[in-house]
C-alpha positions in Angstrom: 96.4 132.0 67.5 94.8 134.6 69.2 92.9 137.5 67.7 92.1 139.5 70.9 93.5 142.7 69.2 92.7 144.5 66.2 96.3 145.0 65.0 97.0 141.1 64.8 98.5 140.9 68.5 101.9 142.7 67.8 102.1 141.7 64.3 104.3 143.3 61.4 101.3 145.8 60.7 97.8 146.4 61.5 95.2 144.1 60.0 97.8 141.1 59.6 98.0 138.2 62.2 100.9 136.6 63.7 102.3 133.9 61.6 103.5 130.9 63.5 102.5 129.5 67.0 102.4 131.9 70.2 105.7 130.4 71.7 107.3 131.9 68.4 106.3 135.2 69.5 106.9 135.1 73.6 109.2 137.3 75.5 112.4 135.7 76.3 111.7 134.4 80.1 114.1 134.6 83.1 114.3 131.3 85.0 115.7 131.5 88.5 118.8 129.7 87.6 119.6 133.1 85.2 118.8 135.3 87.9 121.3 137.7 89.6 121.7 138.2 93.5 123.5 140.7 95.1 127.1 141.3 93.6 126.3 140.0 90.3 125.1 141.6 87.2 126.3 140.1 83.8 123.7 138.4 81.6 124.5 134.7 81.1 126.4 133.7 77.9 123.9 130.6 77.4 126.7 129.2 75.0 128.0 126.3 76.3 131.7 125.3 76.5 132.5 129.1 76.6 133.9 131.9 78.7 133.7 135.5 79.1 134.8 138.3 81.2 132.0 141.0 81.5 132.8 144.1 83.8 134.3 142.6 86.6 133.0 139.2 86.4 134.1 136.0 84.9 131.8 133.6 83.6 132.0 130.1 82.3 129.0 128.3 80.8 128.8 124.4 80.9 126.8 122.3 78.8 123.5 120.6 80.5 122.7 116.8 80.9 126.3 116.2 80.4 126.9 114.7 83.7 127.8 111.1 83.1 131.0 110.8 84.5 133.8 108.5 83.8 133.7 106.0 80.9 133.7 102.7 82.6 132.3 100.3 80.1 134.1 99.2 76.7 132.6 98.8 73.3 132.0 95.1 74.3 130.1 95.4 77.2 126.2 96.2 78.1 126.0 99.9 79.8 125.7 99.7 83.5 122.5 99.2 85.3 120.4 102.2 86.7 118.0 104.6 85.5 119.0 106.9 82.5 117.8 108.7 79.6 116.6 106.2 77.0 117.9 106.1 73.5 120.4 103.9 71.9 122.0 106.3 69.3 122.4 109.3 71.8 124.3 107.1 74.6 126.7 109.3 76.5 130.4 108.0 76.7 130.2 108.3 80.6 128.8 105.6 82.6 127.8 106.8 86.0 124.2 106.6 87.1 122.4 108.5 89.9 120.8 107.3 92.9 117.4 106.3 92.3 115.6 108.7 94.8 114.2 111.3 92.4 113.0 113.9 95.0 116.8 114.3 95.9 118.8 114.1 92.6 116.1 114.0 90.1 118.8 111.8 87.9 120.8 115.5 87.2 121.7 116.7 90.7 125.4 117.2 89.9 124.9 118.9 86.7 127.0 122.1 86.6 125.5 125.0 84.6 127.6 128.0 85.2 130.4 129.1 87.2 131.3 132.6 88.0 134.2 134.5 89.9 135.1 138.0 91.0 137.2 139.5 93.3 135.9 141.3 96.3 137.5 143.2 99.2 138.0 140.1 101.4 139.0 138.0 98.5 137.4 136.0 95.5 133.6 135.1 95.3 132.7 132.3 93.6 129.1 131.4 92.2 128.2 128.1 90.9 124.9 127.4 89.5 123.4 123.8 89.1 121.1 122.8 86.4 119.2 120.9 89.0 118.9 121.5 93.0 116.2 119.9 95.3 118.2 119.4 98.1 121.1 122.3 99.5 123.5 119.8 99.9 122.9 116.9 97.7 125.9 117.9 95.4 129.3 119.0 96.1 131.6 121.2 93.9 135.6 121.1 94.2 137.4 124.2 92.8 141.3 123.4 92.5 143.5 126.6 92.2 146.6 126.6 90.8 148.3 130.0 91.6 151.1 129.5 89.0 148.7 129.0 86.3 150.8 126.0 85.0 153.9 127.4 85.2 155.0 125.4 88.6 154.0 121.7 89.2 154.5 121.7 92.9 151.0 121.3 94.0 149.0 118.5 94.7 147.1 116.1 92.2 145.2 114.2 94.8 142.6 116.4 96.0 141.5 114.6 99.0 137.8 114.4 100.0 137.5 111.2 98.4 138.1 112.6 94.7 141.5 110.9 94.7 144.0 111.4 92.0 142.9 113.9 89.4 146.0 114.8 87.4 145.7 118.6 87.9 148.1 120.2 90.0 146.6 122.7 92.7 147.5 124.9 95.4 144.3 125.3 97.0 141.1 123.1 97.2 137.9 124.8 97.8 135.2 122.1 98.5 131.5 123.6 98.8 128.3 121.3 99.2 125.7 123.9 99.7 125.3 124.1 103.4 128.9 124.4 104.1 132.6 124.7 102.4 136.2 124.2 103.2 139.2 125.8 101.8 142.3 123.7 102.1 140.6 121.4 104.5 139.4 124.3 106.9 135.8 125.2 107.4 135.0 128.8 105.8 132.5 130.8 108.3 129.0 130.4 107.7 128.5 133.9 106.4 130.8 133.1 103.6 128.6 130.4 102.1 125.0 131.0 100.7 122.8 128.6 98.9 119.7 129.4 97.2 117.8 126.3 96.2 115.2 128.4 94.3 118.1 129.6 91.7 119.9 126.3 92.1 122.9 128.9 93.2 125.7 128.4 95.7 127.8 131.4 96.7 131.4 131.2 98.6 133.8 133.9 99.1 137.4 132.9 100.0 140.1 134.9 101.6 142.5 134.6 98.9 144.1 137.6 97.3 145.3 137.1 93.7 145.9 140.7 93.3 146.6 141.2 89.5 147.9 137.7 88.8 146.5 134.9 86.7 145.3 131.9 88.5 144.3 128.6 87.0 140.9 127.2 87.9 139.8 123.9 87.9 136.1 122.3 88.8 134.3 119.0 89.3 130.9 118.2 90.5 129.7 115.2 92.5 127.4 113.9 95.2 128.1 114.9 98.8 128.2 112.3 101.6 127.5 114.5 104.7 128.0 111.6 107.2 131.8 111.2 105.9 132.3 114.4 104.8 133.4 113.4 101.4 132.3 113.0 97.9 129.9 110.2 97.4 131.7 107.0 96.6 130.6 105.4 93.0 129.2 101.8 93.5 128.8 99.5 90.6 125.1 99.6 90.6 123.2 102.8 92.0 120.4 102.7 94.7 118.4 105.1 96.3 121.2 106.9 98.1 124.8 105.5 96.1 125.5 106.3 92.8 126.4 103.5 90.3 128.3 102.8 87.2 131.5 101.8 88.8 133.2 98.8 87.6 134.7 95.9 89.7 138.7 96.6 89.9 138.6 99.8 88.3 139.1 103.1 90.5 136.3 105.5 89.3 136.5 109.0 90.6 133.2 110.2 92.2 132.9 112.8 89.4 130.0 113.4 87.6 130.9 116.7 85.6 133.9 118.6 84.6 134.1 122.5 84.3 135.8 124.3 81.7 135.8 122.0 78.9 136.3 124.5 75.9 136.9 121.7 73.3 134.5 118.6 73.5 134.8 116.3 70.4 131.8 115.8 68.4 132.3 113.9 65.2 131.9 110.6 63.5 134.6 108.2 65.0 134.9 105.7 62.1 134.2 106.2 58.5 132.4 103.9 56.3 135.7 103.1 54.4 137.3 101.9 57.9 134.0 100.3 59.1 133.7 97.8 56.6 137.0 96.2 56.7 136.8 96.2 60.3 133.7 94.2 60.2 135.2 92.0 57.6 138.4 91.2 59.6 136.1 90.4 62.7 133.9 88.0 61.2 136.4 86.3 58.7 138.4 85.1 61.7 135.8 84.1 64.1 136.0 80.1 64.5 133.5 78.0 62.8 132.3 76.8 66.3 131.6 80.3 67.2 129.9 80.8 64.1 127.4 77.8 64.6 126.5 79.0 68.0 125.3 82.2 66.5 123.2 80.7 63.8 120.2 83.0 64.3 122.1 86.5 64.1 124.0 85.1 61.0 120.8 83.9 59.4 119.9 87.3 59.9 123.0 88.8 58.3 122.4 86.3 55.4 126.0 85.2 55.8 125.7 81.5 57.0 127.5 79.0 55.1 130.0 76.3 55.5 133.3 78.4 55.0 134.3 80.2 58.3 135.5 83.2 56.0 132.5 85.1 55.4 134.1 88.1 54.1 136.8 88.9 51.3 139.2 91.1 53.2 140.5 92.5 49.9 137.2 93.1 49.0 134.7 93.5 51.9 131.6 94.3 49.9 132.4 91.2 47.7 130.0 88.8 49.7 128.1 91.2 51.9 127.6 95.0 51.8 125.7 96.6 54.9 124.7 99.4 52.7 122.4 97.1 50.9 121.2 94.6 53.3 118.0 95.6 55.7 119.7 94.7 58.8 120.5 97.6 61.1 123.9 98.5 61.7 123.5 98.7 65.5 122.8 94.7 65.1 125.4 94.0 62.8 128.0 95.6 65.1 126.7 93.7 68.0 126.9 90.3 66.1 130.4 91.3 65.0 131.6 92.1 68.4 130.3 88.8 69.8 131.9 86.9 66.9 135.2 89.1 67.8 138.4 87.2 68.9 140.2 90.5 69.1 140.6 92.9 71.9 138.5 95.6 72.9 140.6 98.2 70.9 140.3 96.3 67.8 136.5 95.8 68.2 133.6 97.9 66.2 132.6 100.6 68.2 128.7 100.7 69.2 128.1 104.0 67.8 129.5 105.7 64.5 129.4 109.1 66.3 130.8 110.6 69.9 130.1 113.4 71.8 126.3 112.9 71.9 125.8 115.0 75.1 129.1 116.9 74.5 131.1 114.7 77.3 133.1 112.4 75.4 136.3 114.3 76.7 135.3 114.5 80.1 134.2 110.9 80.2 137.7 109.6 79.0 139.8 112.0 81.2 138.1 110.8 84.2 138.8 107.2 83.3 142.2 108.2 83.1 142.3 110.3 86.2 143.4 113.2 84.5 141.5 116.3 84.2 144.6 118.5 83.7 143.6 119.8 80.1 140.2 121.3 81.5 141.0 124.6 83.0 140.6 128.4 83.0 143.2 130.4 83.4 141.1 133.3 85.1 142.9 136.9 84.6 142.3 139.0 88.0 143.9 142.2 86.5 141.0 142.0 83.7 138.5 141.3 86.1 139.6 144.6 88.3 139.9 146.5 85.2 136.1 145.8 84.5 137.0 144.9 80.9 134.5 142.8 78.6 135.7 140.1 76.7 133.4 137.4 75.1 134.9 134.3 73.8 132.2 132.7 72.0 132.4 131.3 68.4 130.5 132.9 65.7 130.4 130.0 63.2 130.6 126.0 63.1 128.8 123.9 65.3 127.4 125.9 68.5 125.5 124.5 71.5 123.1 127.2 72.7 121.1 127.1 75.8 117.4 128.6 76.0 115.2 129.3 78.8 111.8 128.0 78.7 108.6 129.7 79.7 107.2 126.8 81.3 108.0 124.8 84.3 107.7 121.1 84.2 110.1 120.1 86.9 113.7 119.7 87.4 116.2 116.9 86.5 115.5 114.1 84.1 112.6 111.9 84.2 114.2 108.5 82.8 110.8 106.8 82.6 109.1 109.0 80.3 112.5 109.9 78.7 112.0 113.8 79.2 114.4 116.6 80.0 112.3 118.4 82.7 114.4 121.4 83.3 113.8 125.2 82.4 117.2 125.3 80.7 117.4 123.1 77.5 120.0 122.8 74.8 119.9 123.1 71.0 122.5 122.9 68.3 123.2 125.3 65.4 125.6 125.1 62.4 126.7 128.5 61.2 128.5 129.0 58.3 131.4 131.2 57.7 130.5 134.8 56.4 126.9 134.3 57.2 124.6 137.0 55.6 121.8 138.3 57.7 118.9 138.2 57.5 119.8 134.6 57.0 117.8 131.3 55.6 117.1 128.6 58.4 117.0 124.9 57.9 115.2 123.1 60.9 117.0 119.6 61.5 114.9 117.4 63.7 116.7 114.4 65.2 116.0 110.3 65.1 114.4 108.3 67.5 116.8 107.6 70.2 119.2 110.6 69.3 119.7 113.9 70.5 120.6 117.4 69.2 123.9 116.5 68.3 123.1 113.7 66.0 123.8 115.0 62.6 127.2 116.6 63.5 128.1 113.2 65.1 126.5 110.9 62.6 125.7 112.7 59.2 128.3 115.7 59.4 128.1 116.1 55.3 124.6 116.4 55.4 124.9 119.3 57.8 127.6 121.1 55.8 125.9 120.8 52.5 122.5 122.1 53.9 124.5 125.1 55.0 126.5 125.5 52.0 123.2 125.2 49.6 120.9 127.4 51.6 123.3 129.7 52.8 122.0 129.6 55.7 121.9 128.3 59.7 121.1 124.7 60.4 118.7 124.8 63.7 118.7 121.3 65.5 116.5 121.4 68.8 116.6 118.9 71.3 112.9 118.5 71.7 113.0 117.4 75.5 114.2 114.1 74.6 115.0 111.3 72.3 111.5 110.0 71.5 108.4 112.5 72.1 107.7 112.4 68.4 107.6 116.1 67.8 104.3 116.8 69.8 103.4 118.6 73.0 106.7 119.5 74.8 108.8 118.4 71.8 107.0 120.5 69.5 106.9 123.4 72.0 110.9 123.2 71.9 111.2 123.6 68.6 109.5 127.0 68.6 111.0 128.1 72.0 114.3 127.3 70.8 113.8 129.0 67.6 112.4 132.1 69.2 115.7 132.1 71.1 117.8 131.7 68.2 116.6 135.0 66.7 117.8 136.7 69.8 121.2 135.8 68.5 120.6 136.0 64.5 118.4 137.6 62.1 116.3 134.8 60.7 114.5 135.3 57.6 111.2 133.7 58.3 110.1 133.7 54.7 113.3 131.2 53.9 112.8 128.7 56.6 112.7 124.7 55.9 112.3 121.6 57.9 114.0 118.5 57.4 114.9 115.0 59.3 115.8 111.5 59.4 113.6 108.5 60.4 111.5 110.0 63.6 113.1 113.4 62.6 111.6 112.8 59.0 108.1 112.1 60.6 108.6 115.2 62.6 109.5 117.2 59.6 106.0 116.1 57.7 104.1 116.5 60.8 105.8 120.1 61.6 105.3 121.3 58.0 101.7 119.9 58.2 100.4 121.7 61.6 102.6 124.9 60.9 102.5 125.3 56.9 102.7 129.1 57.2 106.2 128.8 59.0 108.1 126.2 56.9 108.3 126.6 53.0 109.8 123.5 52.1 110.1 119.9 53.7 112.8 117.1 52.8 111.9 114.0 54.8 114.2 111.1 54.9 112.9 107.6 55.6 110.4 109.2 57.9 106.9 107.4 58.5 103.8 109.6 57.9 102.1 108.1 60.6 103.3 107.5 64.3 101.6 104.2 64.4 103.5 101.8 62.4 100.3 100.2 61.3 98.1 103.1 59.9 100.3 104.4 57.3 101.1 101.2 55.4 97.2 100.4 55.8 96.2 103.7 54.8 94.3 104.4 58.0 92.6 101.3 58.1 94.0 99.3 60.8 95.7 100.9 64.1 97.9 99.3 66.6 96.0 98.1 69.4 96.4 100.3 72.5 97.3 97.8 74.9 100.7 97.6 72.6 100.8 101.3 71.3 100.3 102.7 74.8 100.6 100.4 77.5 103.4 98.5 76.4 105.4 100.4 74.0 104.4 103.9 74.5 103.2 106.7 76.6 104.9 110.0 77.7 104.9 108.4 81.1 106.8 105.3 79.7 105.4 102.1 78.3 105.5 99.0 80.6 108.2 97.5 78.4 109.4 100.6 76.4 109.0 104.1 75.8 108.8 104.0 71.7 105.6 105.9 71.0 103.6 108.2 72.7 100.3 107.8 74.4 98.3 109.8 71.7 99.8 108.9 68.4 99.6 111.3 65.6 99.0 111.1 61.9 100.2 113.3 59.1 97.9 111.5 56.4 94.9 113.2 58.2 96.2 116.6 57.4 97.7 116.5 54.0 95.2 119.3 52.6 97.5 121.6 54.7 100.6 121.3 52.4 99.2 123.4 49.4 102.7 125.8 49.9 104.9 123.5 50.9 106.6 121.4 48.4 107.8 118.0 50.0 111.1 115.7 49.3 110.8 112.4 50.5 113.5 109.7 50.5 112.7 106.0 51.2 114.4 102.7 51.0 112.6 99.8 49.2 114.0 97.2 51.8 113.2 99.4 54.9 111.8 97.2 57.7 111.1 99.9 60.1 109.2 102.3 57.8 107.8 99.9 55.1 107.6 101.5 51.6 103.8 101.2 51.4 103.3 103.9 54.2 105.2 106.6 52.4 103.9 105.8 49.0 100.2 106.1 50.3 101.3 109.3 51.8 102.8 110.3 48.0 99.2 109.4 46.7 97.5 111.9 49.1 99.6 114.5 47.7 99.2 113.5 44.1 95.4 113.5 44.7 95.4 116.9 45.9 97.7 118.0 43.3 100.5 119.3 45.3 104.1 119.7 44.7 106.1 116.7 45.9 108.9 114.2 44.7 109.2 110.9 46.2 112.6 109.1 45.7 112.7 105.3 46.2 116.1 103.6 46.4 115.2 99.8 46.0 117.9 98.3 47.6 118.4 100.7 50.7 117.2 99.8 54.2 116.6 102.1 57.1 120.1 103.2 58.1 122.2 103.1 54.8 121.7 106.8 53.7 122.8 107.9 57.1 125.9 105.8 57.0 127.1 106.8 53.6 126.3 110.3 54.5 126.1 111.5 50.8 123.0 113.7 49.8 123.2 114.7 46.3 120.1 116.6 45.5 118.5 116.6 48.8 120.0 119.9 50.5 119.7 121.6 47.1 115.9 121.1 47.3 115.4 123.1 50.1 117.5 126.1 48.6 114.9 128.2 46.7 112.7 127.9 49.8 110.0 130.5 50.1 107.4 130.9 52.7 104.6 132.8 51.2 103.2 135.5 53.5 99.6 136.1 52.2 98.8 133.2 49.3 95.7 133.8 47.6 94.6 130.6 48.4 94.7 128.8 52.0 93.7 125.3 52.8 93.7 124.0 56.5 92.6 121.5 58.3 92.3 121.4 62.2 92.3 118.3 64.0 91.5 119.2 67.7 93.0 116.2 69.3 96.4 117.2 67.9 96.1 120.2 70.1 97.5 120.7 73.7 96.1 123.9 74.9 97.7 123.2 78.2 100.7 124.2 76.7 99.7 126.9 74.3 99.8 125.0 71.0 96.3 125.0 69.0 96.9 124.1 65.6 93.8 126.2 64.2 95.5 128.8 61.9 97.5 129.3 58.5 98.5 132.7 56.8 95.4 134.7 56.8 93.1 132.0 58.1 92.9 131.9 61.8 90.8 130.5 64.8 89.3 127.8 63.3 86.7 126.4 65.5 85.4 122.5 64.8 81.8 121.6 65.2 81.1 119.2 68.4 80.7 115.7 66.8 83.3 116.5 63.9 86.7 115.0 64.3 88.3 117.6 62.1 87.2 120.6 60.5 88.5 121.9 56.9 88.8 125.7 55.7 89.5 126.4 51.9 89.6 130.2 51.1 90.4 132.0 47.9 90.8 135.4 47.6 90.4 136.8 44.4 92.0 140.4 45.0 94.8 139.9 42.5 93.1 137.2 40.6 93.3 133.4 41.0 93.6 130.3 39.0 94.9 126.8 40.2 98.0 125.7 39.0 98.1 122.7 36.6 99.5 119.5 38.4 101.6 117.9 36.1 103.2 114.5 37.0 106.7 113.4 36.2 109.1 110.2 36.7 112.9 109.9 36.6 115.6 108.1 37.7 119.3 108.4 39.0 122.2 107.1 40.7 123.1 109.4 43.3 123.8 109.1 46.2 122.2 105.6 45.3 120.4 104.2 42.6 116.8 105.4 43.0 113.2 106.2 41.0 111.6 109.3 41.5 107.7 110.3 40.9 105.9 113.5 41.9 103.9 116.4 40.8 105.2 119.7 39.7 103.1 122.9 38.8 102.3 124.7 35.4 100.6 127.9 34.7 96.8 128.0 35.6 94.4 127.7 32.7 91.5 129.4 34.2 92.0 132.7 36.1 89.2 134.3 37.9 89.0 138.1 38.9 90.5 140.4 39.9 87.8 141.3 42.1 87.1 141.9 45.8 85.7 138.6 46.6 86.4 135.5 49.1 85.6 132.2 48.2 85.1 129.8 51.2 84.5 126.4 51.4 83.8 124.9 55.0 83.8 121.1 56.2 82.5 120.6 59.9 83.4 124.2 60.8 81.6 126.2 63.4 83.6 129.3 63.1 86.3 131.0 61.6 88.4 134.1 61.3 89.5 135.6 57.8 92.0 138.4 58.0 90.7 140.9 54.7 94.1 142.9 54.2 96.2 140.1 54.5 94.2 138.5 51.7 94.8 141.6 49.6 91.2 142.5 49.9 89.8 146.2 50.3 87.8 146.7 53.3 86.7 150.1 52.1 84.7 148.6 49.3 81.9 146.4 49.4 83.3 142.7 49.8 81.5 139.7 48.2 81.8 136.4 50.1 80.7 133.3 48.6 80.5 130.2 51.0 79.8 126.6 50.7 79.4 125.2 54.1 78.1 121.7 55.3 77.1 123.2 58.7 75.6 126.8 59.8 78.7 128.9 60.5 80.1 132.3 61.8 82.8 134.0 59.5 84.8 136.8 61.2 86.3 139.4 58.9 89.1 141.0 60.5 91.5 143.7 60.0 92.7 147.2 61.2 89.0 148.2 61.1 88.2 145.4 63.7 86.2 142.6 63.5 82.9 141.8 61.4 80.9 138.9 61.8 79.1 137.0 59.1 76.3 134.5 59.9 76.3 131.5 57.4 73.6 129.1 57.0 74.3 125.6 55.8 74.8 125.2 52.1 75.6 127.5 49.3 75.4 131.4 49.7 76.6 134.7 48.6 76.8 137.4 51.0 77.7 141.2 50.2 79.7 142.7 53.2 80.6 146.2 54.0 83.5 145.3 56.9 83.7 149.0 57.9 79.8 149.1 58.7 
């Protein structure tokens, strides 16, 4: 946090510092993709799957990173070969893979971002913006035009150019590939086509006159084969020049992205009541010889016996209950499908949720070669009248896009599992009749998931959170499926939050954070690093440390770097997997920071991925500090059961009374410099009215514990409690509550400060409630020589402190 100006650098009032990281206060940037060239003036919608008429321009905003083409693989098959973003639980429905030449396609080269249209004196102008464009003719766009708007069906449905049958009847076909264009097979003049690689935009003007009619439009994107003058055919396997993901014997359209998708499904595709009987049916009817060949997986299931019938169809929970077994659901589904004597249609889905990248409808339509449902009826009378009609939702689940201030590259880096582009997605659930300023719940996704995880897998949790808090549920993408809420991922949370505040009035005093698994870790670490931005935390089966050995051993043992960094982690990708990051973080080192952030932690007693010892070590730290918290242990629950059941009694209601204190009387904050990323503007050195903590060289961290006696202060009395219950499953709870303080000091114009390993720190006098016009007493206990900077509307006043205990009388105005 910067203290360059005496008024707090644009804060709410003079003498008060900004709360939260710089990214939360930055202006919204305008990346090149969002710039308007000559003839275009409307601001982009940045609401995916939506359209608008804005003063003579038609705008359609597509999703990003939804360019996966047709569904070519069944639930019984492995995904196709080729590089793609990792993450088992956020697999797209589509199976197409880009060619492996990153400098040409960046694994995202045909991703439609926006399409615009407007009438001109010579016809109609179209502007296509791609999310990624490294070469002007790497991608091709085909726009089909039905001049009858669906009233007649006398056009062609085979669009040619290698596209083949698309099921959409069109009278005109416009094909654009950056350096050229054809209308109905006839080349357009060069001056009618322009391409801007910096803006990722292609503009084309066609000599068609719709007058005041309504014409139906379709749009598809793919890769361009310049040598053959057609869309690049999809092979089974991708290489440097040819896309993959096709299937032998299947006629796959060479289309990565379909436009005008105003209805993209996002939901759980199977409920627990349906899942269990289907699993029972599959396993119960498998022949004994098949069961015996699968000895090991069945031992994992705990089901191997003499009888081939492992489930009771009438009572599928009678012999085995997946909700109480420590096996992951994905493994259970895999075993069941391998045992299955049934067809693909009767198999158990690989995933409980669909619509991860908002392309499920697109993928199934392309597999059927029928995109007729995805169209826009563009009304040229409305365009010529220059009317404005924005067709965007104001409630429900909404996919927003935000422009990042940082340039990391374009496209997708599948080796690092990172979304590089300037335009990033995030999800928001907005309840009907929202009252603003609105509370906000920040909801962080699990490892291998994305911003749609909770509506797709745990929709009840999303709805419960909105209902209990009366606020918005904010679900950032965090640049990938597994960056563990640091660096680019942490930056993404605050950049997306800042963008959300341009759309809704968010009450920053009622912001909380939650998450499942890696998202639970994210909730803990984000609240710990930024306690002045989150008032409460609800972490579900989240480890308190990224390193899987540190939390259970209470920091006594760490995973060897050969495994943690070399094989399984690192933003640049481990040699085998990208599971962790190259610099694992540990919330156990920062528990002092949670003085004003009550925590609710849910954990399973049989969780093999997050062993209970780690969370209980974390809860012990909170207990030793006397901080408010509650840890609920579900003895028979594994890592996935809570998500599958999607029942959340007590959890969302815990976040309802969230209150972020603006200027608490006591601030405790530990800075760990190795958790900072200054190259991204991420430095965790401040909280509330304590800022700019500088750690002494040779010290791994620095702690500031500052108390203002302006209104009198006494430590609240911690009271330990235990309880138990049955909802959503049987649990036992322990924790700490606060009672009124016994001994209150003050009020007086005094600061009490304890420093450990701190070389300098800034204390904001007026934000602490102190009077700068009256002599101020500063009582300090420090283990090293230090500089205290007293700051406020009066400017800054430095006080030099020697190691040990000292009392200084200060006139801040002197």
